[in-house]
N, CA, C and O atoms as CSV, one atom per row, in Angstrom:
chain,resi,resn,atom,element,x,y,z
A,1,UNK,N,N,-34.474,-15.804,-36.089
A,1,UNK,CA,C,-33.505,-15.784,-37.112
A,1,UNK,C,C,-33.178,-14.431,-37.443
A,1,UNK,O,O,-33.773,-13.498,-36.903
A,2,UNK,N,N,-32.181,-14.236,-38.378
A,2,UNK,CA,C,-31.712,-13.575,-38.992
A,2,UNK,C,C,-31.972,-12.959,-39.799
A,2,UNK,O,O,-31.630,-13.628,-40.775
A,3,UNK,N,N,-32.545,-11.688,-40.291
A,3,UNK,CA,C,-33.610,-11.027,-41.709
A,3,UNK,C,C,-32.446,-10.138,-42.178
A,3,UNK,O,O,-31.851,-9.407,-41.387
A,4,UNK,N,N,-32.103,-10.226,-43.622
A,4,UNK,CA,C,-31.305,-9.370,-44.344
A,4,UNK,C,C,-32.729,-8.861,-45.239
A,4,UNK,O,O,-33.806,-9.457,-45.230
A,5,UNK,N,N,-32.444,-7.730,-45.922
A,5,UNK,CA,C,-33.592,-6.885,-46.325
A,5,UNK,C,C,-32.853,-6.001,-47.407
A,5,UNK,O,O,-32.214,-5.039,-46.982
A,6,UNK,N,N,-32.886,-6.291,-49.060
A,6,UNK,CA,C,-32.172,-5.395,-49.416
A,6,UNK,C,C,-33.173,-4.588,-50.613
A,6,UNK,O,O,-34.182,-5.122,-51.075
A,7,UNK,N,N,-32.854,-3.673,-50.879
A,7,UNK,CA,C,-33.533,-2.668,-52.200
A,7,UNK,C,C,-33.038,-2.362,-53.090
A,7,UNK,O,O,-32.642,-1.206,-53.233
A,8,UNK,N,N,-32.842,-3.591,-54.287
A,8,UNK,CA,C,-32.256,-3.184,-55.251
A,8,UNK,C,C,-33.068,-2.279,-56.633
A,8,UNK,O,O,-34.223,-2.513,-56.989
A,9,UNK,N,N,-32.248,-1.333,-57.206
A,9,UNK,CA,C,-32.889,-0.634,-57.863
A,9,UNK,C,C,-34.046,0.544,-57.333
A,9,UNK,O,O,-34.659,1.126,-58.228
A,10,UNK,N,N,-34.304,0.844,-56.141
A,10,UNK,CA,C,-34.934,1.222,-55.487
A,10,UNK,C,C,-34.524,2.024,-54.199
A,10,UNK,O,O,-33.542,1.628,-53.570
A,11,UNK,N,N,-35.296,3.251,-53.723
A,11,UNK,CA,C,-34.761,3.558,-52.665
A,11,UNK,C,C,-35.505,2.880,-51.064
A,11,UNK,O,O,-36.669,2.862,-50.664
A,12,UNK,N,N,-34.467,2.479,-50.581
A,12,UNK,CA,C,-35.057,2.052,-49.026
A,12,UNK,C,C,-36.707,2.862,-48.509
A,12,UNK,O,O,-37.122,4.000,-48.291
A,13,UNK,N,N,-37.038,1.974,-48.506
A,13,UNK,CA,C,-38.459,2.473,-47.991
A,13,UNK,C,C,-38.786,1.826,-46.068
A,13,UNK,O,O,-38.748,0.632,-45.771
A,14,UNK,N,N,-38.970,2.542,-45.428
A,14,UNK,CA,C,-38.698,2.054,-43.931
A,14,UNK,C,C,-40.058,1.250,-43.499
A,14,UNK,O,O,-40.038,0.193,-42.869
A,15,UNK,N,N,-41.202,1.900,-43.926
A,15,UNK,CA,C,-42.652,1.334,-44.135
A,15,UNK,C,C,-42.599,-0.121,-44.813
A,15,UNK,O,O,-43.225,-0.988,-44.204
A,16,UNK,N,N,-42.245,-0.328,-45.445
A,16,UNK,CA,C,-41.923,-1.386,-46.392
A,16,UNK,C,C,-41.064,-2.647,-45.981
A,16,UNK,O,O,-41.370,-3.839,-46.016
A,17,UNK,N,N,-39.817,-1.985,-45.554
A,17,UNK,CA,C,-39.241,-3.142,-44.890
A,17,UNK,C,C,-39.761,-3.113,-43.450
A,17,UNK,O,O,-39.288,-4.157,-43.001
A,18,UNK,N,N,-40.328,-2.642,-42.641
A,18,UNK,CA,C,-40.822,-2.714,-41.707
A,18,UNK,C,C,-41.632,-4.224,-41.652
A,18,UNK,O,O,-41.453,-5.262,-41.015
A,19,UNK,N,N,-43.051,-3.564,-43.122
A,19,UNK,CA,C,-43.959,-4.710,-43.030
A,19,UNK,C,C,-43.070,-5.956,-43.446
A,19,UNK,O,O,-43.639,-6.997,-43.118
A,20,UNK,N,N,-41.856,-6.168,-44.064
A,20,UNK,CA,C,-41.314,-7.243,-44.787
A,20,UNK,C,C,-40.808,-8.103,-43.132
A,20,UNK,O,O,-41.148,-9.236,-42.792
A,21,UNK,N,N,-40.159,-7.387,-42.555
A,21,UNK,CA,C,-39.575,-8.003,-41.542
A,21,UNK,C,C,-40.288,-8.446,-40.341
A,21,UNK,O,O,-39.680,-9.208,-39.591
A,22,UNK,N,N,-41.794,-7.997,-39.960
A,22,UNK,CA,C,-42.983,-8.301,-39.650
A,22,UNK,C,C,-43.319,-9.900,-40.113
A,22,UNK,O,O,-43.700,-10.849,-39.428
A,23,UNK,N,N,-43.084,-9.822,-41.249
A,23,UNK,CA,C,-44.019,-11.434,-41.973
A,23,UNK,C,C,-42.668,-11.832,-41.709
A,23,UNK,O,O,-42.766,-12.739,-40.882
A,24,UNK,N,N,-41.591,-11.658,-41.942
A,24,UNK,CA,C,-40.374,-12.713,-41.907
A,24,UNK,C,C,-40.578,-13.067,-40.648
A,24,UNK,O,O,-40.460,-14.259,-40.368
A,25,UNK,N,N,-40.808,-12.440,-39.971
A,25,UNK,CA,C,-40.433,-12.678,-38.690
A,25,UNK,C,C,-41.220,-14.738,-38.340
A,25,UNK,O,O,-40.757,-15.687,-37.707
A,26,UNK,N,N,-42.420,-14.568,-39.092
A,26,UNK,CA,C,-43.150,-15.922,-38.357
A,26,UNK,C,C,-42.393,-16.753,-39.189
A,26,UNK,O,O,-42.586,-17.935,-38.906
A,27,UNK,N,N,-41.653,-16.597,-40.051
A,27,UNK,CA,C,-40.795,-17.786,-40.886
A,27,UNK,C,C,-40.339,-18.778,-39.904
A,27,UNK,O,O,-40.741,-19.931,-40.060
A,28,UNK,N,N,-39.553,-18.508,-38.904
A,28,UNK,CA,C,-38.702,-19.217,-38.186
A,28,UNK,C,C,-39.346,-20.463,-37.502
A,28,UNK,O,O,-38.726,-21.457,-37.123
A,29,UNK,N,N,-40.771,-20.237,-37.398
A,29,UNK,CA,C,-41.020,-21.126,-36.464
A,29,UNK,C,C,-41.692,-22.703,-37.545
A,29,UNK,O,O,-42.232,-23.753,-37.197
A,30,UNK,N,N,-41.232,-22.043,-39.146
A,30,UNK,CA,C,-41.682,-23.106,-40.010
A,30,UNK,C,C,-40.846,-24.412,-40.354
A,30,UNK,O,O,-41.160,-25.424,-40.982
A,31,UNK,N,N,-39.564,-23.996,-39.663
A,31,UNK,CA,C,-38.351,-24.944,-40.451
A,31,UNK,C,C,-37.411,-25.004,-38.742
A,31,UNK,O,O,-37.701,-24.032,-38.044
A,32,UNK,N,N,-36.661,-25.734,-38.257
A,32,UNK,CA,C,-36.356,-25.818,-36.692
A,32,UNK,C,C,-34.765,-25.828,-37.562
A,32,UNK,O,O,-34.344,-26.458,-38.533
A,33,UNK,N,N,-34.254,-24.918,-36.766
A,33,UNK,CA,C,-32.819,-24.775,-37.267
A,33,UNK,C,C,-32.408,-23.501,-38.764
A,33,UNK,O,O,-31.328,-23.383,-39.344
A,34,UNK,N,N,-33.624,-22.779,-38.998
A,34,UNK,CA,C,-33.220,-21.895,-39.985
A,34,UNK,C,C,-32.472,-20.718,-39.868
A,34,UNK,O,O,-33.099,-19.798,-39.342
A,35,UNK,N,N,-31.462,-20.497,-40.158
A,35,UNK,CA,C,-30.647,-19.379,-39.431
A,35,UNK,C,C,-30.452,-17.928,-40.169
A,35,UNK,O,O,-29.841,-17.003,-39.632
A,36,UNK,N,N,-31.013,-17.851,-41.392
A,36,UNK,CA,C,-30.981,-16.396,-41.821
A,36,UNK,C,C,-31.815,-16.472,-43.031
A,36,UNK,O,O,-31.543,-17.085,-44.064
A,37,UNK,N,N,-33.143,-15.590,-42.710
A,37,UNK,CA,C,-33.830,-15.361,-44.488
A,37,UNK,C,C,-33.116,-13.734,-44.961
A,37,UNK,O,O,-32.847,-12.757,-44.262
A,38,UNK,N,N,-32.961,-13.985,-46.524
A,38,UNK,CA,C,-32.469,-12.898,-47.186
A,38,UNK,C,C,-33.670,-12.788,-47.930
A,38,UNK,O,O,-34.252,-13.729,-48.470
A,39,UNK,N,N,-34.051,-11.465,-47.935
A,39,UNK,CA,C,-35.111,-10.929,-48.866
A,39,UNK,C,C,-34.603,-9.689,-49.860
A,39,UNK,O,O,-33.891,-8.712,-49.629
A,40,UNK,N,N,-35.250,-10.134,-51.017
A,40,UNK,CA,C,-34.799,-8.960,-51.889
A,40,UNK,C,C,-35.774,-8.396,-52.662
A,40,UNK,O,O,-36.535,-9.149,-53.270
A,41,UNK,N,N,-35.911,-7.036,-52.765
A,41,UNK,CA,C,-37.110,-6.640,-53.217
A,41,UNK,C,C,-36.612,-5.630,-54.222
A,41,UNK,O,O,-35.838,-4.736,-53.881
A,42,UNK,N,N,-37.204,-5.814,-55.894
A,42,UNK,CA,C,-36.827,-5.051,-56.518
A,42,UNK,C,C,-37.996,-4.655,-57.423
A,42,UNK,O,O,-39.100,-5.199,-57.392
A,43,UNK,N,N,-37.690,-3.795,-58.117
A,43,UNK,CA,C,-38.920,-3.185,-59.192
A,43,UNK,C,C,-38.392,-3.589,-60.459
A,43,UNK,O,O,-37.223,-3.474,-60.827
A,44,UNK,N,N,-39.602,-4.194,-61.256
A,44,UNK,CA,C,-39.302,-4.476,-62.594
A,44,UNK,C,C,-40.338,-3.258,-63.711
A,44,UNK,O,O,-41.316,-2.548,-63.480
A,45,UNK,N,N,-39.588,-3.488,-64.803
A,45,UNK,CA,C,-40.117,-2.523,-65.631
A,45,UNK,C,C,-41.741,-3.587,-66.652
A,45,UNK,O,O,-41.973,-3.702,-67.855
A,46,UNK,N,N,-42.336,-4.025,-65.653
A,46,UNK,CA,C,-43.494,-5.130,-66.122
A,46,UNK,C,C,-44.597,-4.476,-65.431
A,46,UNK,O,O,-44.577,-3.628,-64.538
A,47,UNK,N,N,-45.499,-5.010,-65.993
A,47,UNK,CA,C,-47.317,-4.819,-65.530
A,47,UNK,C,C,-47.324,-5.132,-63.833
A,47,UNK,O,O,-47.969,-4.534,-62.972
A,48,UNK,N,N,-46.403,-6.249,-63.675
A,48,UNK,CA,C,-46.601,-6.839,-62.194
A,48,UNK,C,C,-45.366,-6.610,-61.807
A,48,UNK,O,O,-44.579,-7.557,-61.803
A,49,UNK,N,N,-44.925,-5.280,-61.391
A,49,UNK,CA,C,-43.182,-4.799,-61.617
A,49,UNK,C,C,-42.567,-4.922,-60.318
A,49,UNK,O,O,-41.365,-4.661,-60.259
A,50,UNK,N,N,-43.258,-5.323,-59.111
A,50,UNK,CA,C,-42.633,-5.534,-57.783
A,50,UNK,C,C,-42.241,-7.044,-57.389
A,50,UNK,O,O,-43.024,-7.843,-56.875
A,51,UNK,N,N,-40.883,-7.302,-57.719
A,51,UNK,CA,C,-40.395,-8.698,-57.284
A,51,UNK,C,C,-40.035,-8.813,-55.994
A,51,UNK,O,O,-39.589,-7.885,-55.320
A,52,UNK,N,N,-40.206,-9.898,-55.628
A,52,UNK,CA,C,-39.621,-10.063,-53.795
A,52,UNK,C,C,-39.488,-11.385,-54.211
A,52,UNK,O,O,-40.204,-12.150,-54.858
A,53,UNK,N,N,-38.109,-11.485,-53.541
A,53,UNK,CA,C,-37.128,-13.136,-53.493
A,53,UNK,C,C,-36.591,-13.148,-52.188
A,53,UNK,O,O,-36.046,-12.209,-51.609
A,54,UNK,N,N,-36.885,-14.819,-51.584
A,54,UNK,CA,C,-36.965,-14.709,-50.359
A,54,UNK,C,C,-35.753,-16.083,-50.454
A,54,UNK,O,O,-35.877,-16.972,-51.297
A,55,UNK,N,N,-34.932,-16.059,-49.728
A,55,UNK,CA,C,-33.967,-16.706,-49.610
A,55,UNK,C,C,-34.061,-17.230,-48.187
A,55,UNK,O,O,-34.107,-16.282,-47.403
A,56,UNK,N,N,-34.117,-18.709,-47.432
A,56,UNK,CA,C,-33.486,-19.368,-46.308
A,56,UNK,C,C,-32.546,-20.112,-46.307
A,56,UNK,O,O,-32.420,-21.142,-46.969
A,57,UNK,N,N,-31.706,-19.580,-45.453
A,57,UNK,CA,C,-30.594,-20.957,-45.139
A,57,UNK,C,C,-31.229,-21.252,-43.709
A,57,UNK,O,O,-31.716,-20.650,-42.752
A,58,UNK,N,N,-30.802,-23.106,-44.332
A,58,UNK,CA,C,-30.790,-23.665,-43.245
A,58,UNK,C,C,-29.887,-25.022,-43.314
A,58,UNK,O,O,-29.325,-25.189,-44.397
A,59,UNK,N,N,-29.683,-25.946,-42.385
A,59,UNK,CA,C,-28.586,-26.800,-42.154
A,59,UNK,C,C,-28.576,-27.495,-43.172
A,59,UNK,O,O,-29.622,-28.142,-43.230
A,60,UNK,N,N,-27.725,-27.742,-44.249
A,60,UNK,CA,C,-27.784,-28.900,-45.355
A,60,UNK,C,C,-29.063,-28.281,-46.195
A,60,UNK,O,O,-29.648,-29.231,-46.716
A,61,UNK,N,N,-29.648,-27.148,-46.485
A,61,UNK,CA,C,-30.366,-27.078,-47.446
A,61,UNK,C,C,-30.865,-25.153,-47.239
A,61,UNK,O,O,-30.975,-24.398,-46.272
A,62,UNK,N,N,-31.056,-25.013,-48.813
A,62,UNK,CA,C,-31.471,-23.523,-48.781
A,62,UNK,C,C,-32.759,-23.825,-49.366
A,62,UNK,O,O,-33.008,-24.887,-49.937
A,63,UNK,N,N,-33.417,-23.051,-49.240
A,63,UNK,CA,C,-34.960,-22.555,-50.218
A,63,UNK,C,C,-35.226,-20.851,-50.649
A,63,UNK,O,O,-35.102,-19.786,-50.044
A,64,UNK,N,N,-35.601,-21.204,-51.863
A,64,UNK,CA,C,-35.919,-19.353,-52.286
A,64,UNK,C,C,-36.979,-19.885,-53.093
A,64,UNK,O,O,-37.226,-20.988,-53.580
A,65,UNK,N,N,-37.615,-18.581,-53.080
A,65,UNK,CA,C,-39.035,-18.440,-53.555
A,65,UNK,C,C,-39.023,-16.800,-54.038
A,65,UNK,O,O,-38.524,-15.880,-53.390
A,66,UNK,N,N,-39.612,-16.709,-55.166
A,66,UNK,CA,C,-39.470,-15.629,-55.983
A,66,UNK,C,C,-41.570,-15.167,-56.531
A,66,UNK,O,O,-42.436,-15.810,-57.124
A,67,UNK,N,N,-41.534,-14.036,-56.020
A,67,UNK,CA,C,-42.585,-13.664,-56.488
A,67,UNK,C,C,-43.253,-12.428,-56.788
A,67,UNK,O,O,-43.344,-11.612,-55.871
A,68,UNK,N,N,-43.820,-12.101,-58.104
A,68,UNK,CA,C,-44.206,-10.406,-58.616
A,68,UNK,C,C,-45.772,-10.550,-58.359
A,68,UNK,O,O,-46.488,-11.543,-58.231
A,69,UNK,N,N,-45.997,-9.355,-58.336
A,69,UNK,CA,C,-47.016,-8.288,-57.991
A,69,UNK,C,C,-47.362,-7.195,-58.519
A,69,UNK,O,O,-46.558,-6.721,-59.323
A,70,UNK,N,N,-48.515,-6.511,-58.285
A,70,UNK,CA,C,-48.537,-5.151,-59.000
A,70,UNK,C,C,-48.411,-4.089,-57.290
A,70,UNK,O,O,-48.751,-2.908,-57.365
A,71,UNK,N,N,-48.036,-4.517,-56.225
A,71,UNK,CA,C,-47.193,-4.128,-54.694
A,71,UNK,C,C,-46.455,-4.743,-54.440
A,71,UNK,O,O,-46.286,-5.899,-54.829
A,72,UNK,N,N,-45.519,-3.840,-53.375
A,72,UNK,CA,C,-44.670,-5.135,-52.346
A,72,UNK,C,C,-45.604,-5.689,-51.533
A,72,UNK,O,O,-45.330,-6.795,-51.065
A,73,UNK,N,N,-46.654,-5.182,-51.248
A,73,UNK,CA,C,-47.106,-5.862,-50.300
A,73,UNK,C,C,-47.701,-7.156,-50.561
A,73,UNK,O,O,-47.844,-8.152,-49.853
A,74,UNK,N,N,-48.045,-6.860,-51.884
A,74,UNK,CA,C,-48.850,-7.878,-52.303
A,74,UNK,C,C,-47.649,-9.455,-52.188
A,74,UNK,O,O,-47.777,-10.556,-51.653
A,75,UNK,N,N,-46.742,-8.918,-52.848
A,75,UNK,CA,C,-45.673,-9.539,-53.692
A,75,UNK,C,C,-45.096,-10.159,-52.318
A,75,UNK,O,O,-44.713,-11.308,-52.539
A,76,UNK,N,N,-44.931,-9.831,-51.150
A,76,UNK,CA,C,-43.898,-9.875,-50.085
A,76,UNK,C,C,-45.547,-11.254,-49.494
A,76,UNK,O,O,-45.284,-12.440,-49.295
A,77,UNK,N,N,-46.789,-10.790,-49.362
A,77,UNK,CA,C,-47.291,-12.026,-48.828
A,77,UNK,C,C,-47.168,-13.385,-49.477
A,77,UNK,O,O,-46.909,-14.548,-49.168
A,78,UNK,N,N,-47.419,-12.804,-50.317
A,78,UNK,CA,C,-47.575,-14.088,-51.559
A,78,UNK,C,C,-46.539,-14.977,-51.031
A,78,UNK,O,O,-46.766,-16.064,-50.499
A,79,UNK,N,N,-44.944,-14.246,-51.280
A,79,UNK,CA,C,-43.817,-14.886,-51.615
A,79,UNK,C,C,-43.841,-15.197,-49.918
A,79,UNK,O,O,-43.154,-16.218,-49.901
A,80,UNK,N,N,-44.160,-14.976,-48.697
A,80,UNK,CA,C,-44.276,-15.490,-47.232
A,80,UNK,C,C,-44.952,-16.483,-47.311
A,80,UNK,O,O,-44.641,-17.502,-46.693
A,81,UNK,N,N,-46.096,-16.407,-48.136
A,81,UNK,CA,C,-46.866,-17.960,-48.044
A,81,UNK,C,C,-46.712,-19.034,-48.507
A,81,UNK,O,O,-46.995,-20.102,-47.964
A,82,UNK,N,N,-46.069,-18.808,-49.962
A,82,UNK,CA,C,-45.059,-19.937,-50.281
A,82,UNK,C,C,-43.928,-20.272,-49.733
A,82,UNK,O,O,-43.429,-21.373,-49.964
A,83,UNK,N,N,-43.436,-19.504,-49.039
A,83,UNK,CA,C,-41.846,-20.189,-48.191
A,83,UNK,C,C,-42.833,-20.907,-46.932
A,83,UNK,O,O,-42.675,-22.127,-46.877
A,84,UNK,N,N,-43.612,-20.462,-46.132
A,84,UNK,CA,C,-44.391,-21.248,-45.285
A,84,UNK,C,C,-44.752,-22.644,-45.596
A,84,UNK,O,O,-44.630,-23.573,-44.797
A,85,UNK,N,N,-45.151,-22.731,-46.662
A,85,UNK,CA,C,-45.623,-24.042,-47.507
A,85,UNK,C,C,-44.519,-25.203,-47.493
A,85,UNK,O,O,-44.674,-26.349,-47.072
A,86,UNK,N,N,-43.167,-24.538,-48.151
A,86,UNK,CA,C,-42.267,-24.821,-48.628
A,86,UNK,C,C,-41.359,-25.612,-47.539
A,86,UNK,O,O,-40.770,-26.687,-47.648
A,87,UNK,N,N,-41.468,-24.543,-46.258
A,87,UNK,CA,C,-40.622,-25.167,-45.301
A,87,UNK,C,C,-41.388,-25.983,-44.508
A,87,UNK,O,O,-40.885,-26.852,-43.797
A,88,UNK,N,N,-42.965,-25.697,-44.598
A,88,UNK,CA,C,-43.380,-26.756,-43.887
A,88,UNK,C,C,-43.101,-28.820,-44.738
A,88,UNK,O,O,-42.806,-29.979,-44.446
A,89,UNK,N,N,-43.445,-28.023,-45.718
A,89,UNK,CA,C,-43.189,-29.697,-46.618
A,89,UNK,C,C,-41.626,-29.998,-46.128
A,89,UNK,O,O,-41.354,-31.051,-45.551
A,90,UNK,N,N,-40.963,-29.324,-46.314
A,90,UNK,CA,C,-39.320,-29.737,-46.173
A,90,UNK,C,C,-39.417,-30.504,-44.757
A,90,UNK,O,O,-39.321,-31.723,-44.609
A,91,UNK,N,N,-39.627,-29.547,-43.751
A,91,UNK,CA,C,-39.567,-30.195,-42.208
A,91,UNK,C,C,-40.460,-31.410,-42.150
A,91,UNK,O,O,-40.328,-32.108,-41.145
A,92,UNK,N,N,-41.239,-31.739,-42.942
A,92,UNK,CA,C,-41.846,-32.925,-42.434
A,92,UNK,C,C,-41.760,-34.109,-43.524
A,92,UNK,O,O,-42.496,-35.078,-43.337
A,93,UNK,N,N,-41.092,-34.101,-44.409
A,93,UNK,CA,C,-39.785,-35.092,-44.992
A,93,UNK,C,C,-38.790,-35.285,-44.801
A,93,UNK,O,O,-38.110,-36.245,-45.162
A,94,UNK,N,N,-38.436,-34.127,-44.004
A,94,UNK,CA,C,-36.830,-34.566,-43.083
A,94,UNK,C,C,-37.592,-35.190,-41.647
A,94,UNK,O,O,-36.599,-35.671,-41.101
A,95,UNK,N,N,-38.613,-35.441,-40.818
A,95,UNK,CA,C,-39.447,-35.743,-39.697
A,95,UNK,C,C,-39.354,-37.567,-40.229
A,95,UNK,O,O,-38.901,-38.510,-39.581
A,96,UNK,N,N,-40.016,-37.564,-41.733
A,96,UNK,CA,C,-40.535,-38.807,-42.235
A,96,UNK,C,C,-39.022,-39.857,-42.532
A,96,UNK,O,O,-38.905,-41.079,-42.450
A,97,UNK,N,N,-38.138,-38.934,-42.847
A,97,UNK,CA,C,-36.946,-39.549,-43.619
A,97,UNK,C,C,-36.235,-40.236,-42.433
A,97,UNK,O,O,-35.194,-40.867,-42.619
C-alpha cells in the first residue's frame, strides 16, 4: 500500500515520519485491495494539540480516522489502532454481504 505523509503547520520530522511509515505499513493486511493511505499530522493550539488524520482509499470505499493526543506518537498509535478495527469490520461485512 502506498503511504503519503503530510505535515501541516509544522516542520517535517524524519523521526516521526519513519515511525508513521512503520505503523502504517501494517494497515495493508487488514483490508484487501486498499491502495493508498494518506496520513496528515498537524499541531493544534489545544491541550491535546497533536492531531493525526488517516484516510485509506479502497475500491468503492474510503475510510477516515482522526485522533488527538499530547504527542504525535500517541495520536498515531490511537489512529492506527482505530483504523485497523474499522478496516477489519468493513472486511468482515464485505465477506458476509
